[in-house]
Biotite code that builds the C-alpha atoms (Angstrom):
import biotite.structure as struc

atoms = struc.array([
    struc.Atom([-96.047, 8.615, -45.800], chain_id="A", res_id=1, res_name="MET", atom_name="CA", element="C"),
    struc.Atom([-92.708, 6.604, -45.794], chain_id="A", res_id=2, res_name="SER", atom_name="CA", element="C"),
    struc.Atom([-93.078, 6.519, -41.978], chain_id="A", res_id=3, res_name="GLU", atom_name="CA", element="C"),
    struc.Atom([-96.215, 5.015, -42.004], chain_id="A", res_id=4, res_name="ARG", atom_name="CA", element="C"),
    struc.Atom([-95.190, 2.293, -44.334], chain_id="A", res_id=5, res_name="VAL", atom_name="CA", element="C"),
    struc.Atom([-92.157, 1.674, -42.261], chain_id="A", res_id=6, res_name="HIS", atom_name="CA", element="C"),
    struc.Atom([-94.694, 1.227, -39.387], chain_id="A", res_id=7, res_name="GLU", atom_name="CA", element="C"),
    struc.Atom([-96.569, -1.447, -41.054], chain_id="A", res_id=8, res_name="GLN", atom_name="CA", element="C"),
    struc.Atom([-93.831, -3.575, -41.978], chain_id="A", res_id=9, res_name="GLN", atom_name="CA", element="C"),
    struc.Atom([-92.658, -3.796, -38.209], chain_id="A", res_id=10, res_name="LEU", atom_name="CA", element="C"),
    struc.Atom([-96.070, -4.733, -36.804], chain_id="A", res_id=11, res_name="THR", atom_name="CA", element="C"),
    struc.Atom([-96.797, -8.523, -36.701], chain_id="A", res_id=12, res_name="ALA", atom_name="CA", element="C"),
    struc.Atom([-99.928, -9.975, -37.952], chain_id="A", res_id=13, res_name="PRO", atom_name="CA", element="C"),
    struc.Atom([-102.405, -10.948, -35.293], chain_id="A", res_id=14, res_name="ALA", atom_name="CA", element="C"),
    struc.Atom([-101.756, -14.141, -33.600], chain_id="A", res_id=15, res_name="GLY", atom_name="CA", element="C"),
    struc.Atom([-98.170, -14.749, -34.989], chain_id="A", res_id=16, res_name="SER", atom_name="CA", element="C"),
    struc.Atom([-96.600, -13.636, -31.655], chain_id="A", res_id=17, res_name="THR", atom_name="CA", element="C"),
    struc.Atom([-98.208, -16.611, -29.525], chain_id="A", res_id=18, res_name="VAL", atom_name="CA", element="C"),
    struc.Atom([-96.025, -19.760, -29.169], chain_id="A", res_id=19, res_name="ALA", atom_name="CA", element="C"),
    struc.Atom([-97.647, -23.018, -30.043], chain_id="A", res_id=20, res_name="ASP", atom_name="CA", element="C"),
    struc.Atom([-96.662, -25.101, -27.018], chain_id="A", res_id=21, res_name="LEU", atom_name="CA", element="C"),
    struc.Atom([-99.008, -28.149, -28.023], chain_id="A", res_id=22, res_name="SER", atom_name="CA", element="C"),
    struc.Atom([-96.052, -30.173, -29.168], chain_id="A", res_id=23, res_name="LYS", atom_name="CA", element="C"),
    struc.Atom([-93.669, -29.351, -26.204], chain_id="A", res_id=24, res_name="ALA", atom_name="CA", element="C"),
    struc.Atom([-92.697, -32.384, -24.050], chain_id="A", res_id=25, res_name="PRO", atom_name="CA", element="C"),
    struc.Atom([-94.413, -32.663, -20.963], chain_id="A", res_id=26, res_name="LEU", atom_name="CA", element="C"),
    struc.Atom([-92.386, -33.470, -17.687], chain_id="A", res_id=27, res_name="PRO", atom_name="CA", element="C"),
    struc.Atom([-92.543, -36.928, -16.249], chain_id="A", res_id=28, res_name="THR", atom_name="CA", element="C"),
    struc.Atom([-93.857, -37.889, -12.838], chain_id="A", res_id=29, res_name="PRO", atom_name="CA", element="C"),
    struc.Atom([-90.337, -38.286, -11.645], chain_id="A", res_id=30, res_name="ALA", atom_name="CA", element="C"),
    struc.Atom([-89.357, -34.841, -12.786], chain_id="A", res_id=31, res_name="THR", atom_name="CA", element="C"),
    struc.Atom([-92.459, -33.381, -11.224], chain_id="A", res_id=32, res_name="LEU", atom_name="CA", element="C"),
    struc.Atom([-91.695, -35.055, -7.785], chain_id="A", res_id=33, res_name="ARG", atom_name="CA", element="C"),
    struc.Atom([-88.101, -33.629, -8.006], chain_id="A", res_id=34, res_name="LYS", atom_name="CA", element="C"),
    struc.Atom([-89.612, -30.223, -8.588], chain_id="A", res_id=35, res_name="ARG", atom_name="CA", element="C"),
    struc.Atom([-91.900, -30.341, -5.592], chain_id="A", res_id=36, res_name="MET", atom_name="CA", element="C"),
    struc.Atom([-89.372, -32.246, -3.266], chain_id="A", res_id=37, res_name="SER", atom_name="CA", element="C"),
    struc.Atom([-88.720, -29.558, -0.635], chain_id="A", res_id=38, res_name="LEU", atom_name="CA", element="C"),
    struc.Atom([-85.654, -31.252, 0.896], chain_id="A", res_id=39, res_name="PRO", atom_name="CA", element="C"),
    struc.Atom([-84.149, -31.679, -2.684], chain_id="A", res_id=40, res_name="LEU", atom_name="CA", element="C"),
    struc.Atom([-84.733, -27.942, -3.176], chain_id="A", res_id=41, res_name="GLN", atom_name="CA", element="C"),
    struc.Atom([-83.136, -26.870, 0.253], chain_id="A", res_id=42, res_name="VAL", atom_name="CA", element="C"),
    struc.Atom([-80.102, -29.049, -0.898], chain_id="A", res_id=43, res_name="VAL", atom_name="CA", element="C"),
    struc.Atom([-79.896, -27.266, -4.545], chain_id="A", res_id=44, res_name="ARG", atom_name="CA", element="C"),
    struc.Atom([-80.452, -23.876, -2.883], chain_id="A", res_id=45, res_name="PHE", atom_name="CA", element="C"),
    struc.Atom([-77.320, -24.430, -0.371], chain_id="A", res_id=46, res_name="PHE", atom_name="CA", element="C"),
    struc.Atom([-75.166, -25.881, -3.454], chain_id="A", res_id=47, res_name="VAL", atom_name="CA", element="C"),
    struc.Atom([-76.058, -23.039, -5.513], chain_id="A", res_id=48, res_name="PHE", atom_name="CA", element="C"),
    struc.Atom([-75.321, -20.417, -2.861], chain_id="A", res_id=49, res_name="ASN", atom_name="CA", element="C"),
    struc.Atom([-71.958, -22.152, -2.020], chain_id="A", res_id=50, res_name="ALA", atom_name="CA", element="C"),
    struc.Atom([-70.977, -21.958, -5.698], chain_id="A", res_id=51, res_name="ARG", atom_name="CA", element="C"),
    struc.Atom([-71.826, -18.198, -5.813], chain_id="A", res_id=52, res_name="ILE", atom_name="CA", element="C"),
    struc.Atom([-70.103, -17.589, -2.686], chain_id="A", res_id=53, res_name="MET", atom_name="CA", element="C"),
    struc.Atom([-66.877, -19.422, -4.112], chain_id="A", res_id=54, res_name="ARG", atom_name="CA", element="C"),
    struc.Atom([-66.871, -17.293, -7.126], chain_id="A", res_id=55, res_name="MET", atom_name="CA", element="C"),
    struc.Atom([-67.154, -13.934, -4.678], chain_id="A", res_id=56, res_name="VAL", atom_name="CA", element="C"),
    struc.Atom([-64.455, -15.188, -2.566], chain_id="A", res_id=57, res_name="LEU", atom_name="CA", element="C"),
    struc.Atom([-62.281, -16.047, -5.632], chain_id="A", res_id=58, res_name="LYS", atom_name="CA", element="C"),
    struc.Atom([-62.874, -12.563, -6.981], chain_id="A", res_id=59, res_name="GLY", atom_name="CA", element="C"),
    struc.Atom([-61.775, -11.056, -3.962], chain_id="A", res_id=60, res_name="HIS", atom_name="CA", element="C"),
    struc.Atom([-58.547, -12.915, -3.440], chain_id="A", res_id=61, res_name="SER", atom_name="CA", element="C"),
    struc.Atom([-55.063, -10.826, -3.385], chain_id="A", res_id=62, res_name="GLN", atom_name="CA", element="C"),
    struc.Atom([-53.608, -13.322, -5.726], chain_id="A", res_id=63, res_name="ASP", atom_name="CA", element="C"),
    struc.Atom([-54.638, -11.876, -9.160], chain_id="A", res_id=64, res_name="HIS", atom_name="CA", element="C"),
])
């Protein structure tokens, strides 16, 4: 019986796991344009990959 009581304490009431996003800020039109800009995304992709490659090469250096 104590196991059943323990299970009841761990379950959440119906609907409590749904996040209320009604008050979340919406992106501005400028932010949406940046997110959809293919040239900007390509540049960001290469910058990110260069940073990752720099970390990898730094980790493989002989100067520990």
